[in-house]
Phi, psi and omega in degrees: 000083189291335190272001175277141178272178187301316178298321180289329178297315185293319189293315184295325180294314180294327180296309184296327183288326186259358187303306185299318183293327181287322182298315184297312180300314184290330176291318181293320174302321176294318183292322182255055188280338175291331182270105185285328177295319178296316180306319179296313184296322175295321176295325175296322174301316181289330178289324184289345176291155182292148182304318185294356185277000181280150184291339181277352186288318177301149181247128174292131176238156184287142183286320183279314188257346187063019179279145187255010186240151176053043177279127173270124187295327181294320186254353181058044188222150178277163187298318183285326175289325179298317182296321182286330188267333192288338170298330184280347174084030175296310184267111179295133174097352180257127166217161190288130172281139175244135183252000000 
């Protein structure tokens, strides 16, 4: 992913590193609902993990302009870049509507 800056790369690495651990802890928590002491200890383990380990932390960025806002997931491009580039035929299947 060349279009990601250093901070985004670091965030995605942290998410990948702790993803399996978070899933395991949450599964154990779901299986042992009756044991409140275990529930509390697992909740503390989840709290001790880094903040950036959540799945919602990484930010989608435009491939061409590296903007972080209004990124269309299908093309991985920001809205403004898409408007500039689609008349040139960069994106197959997209064409300008005429009324």
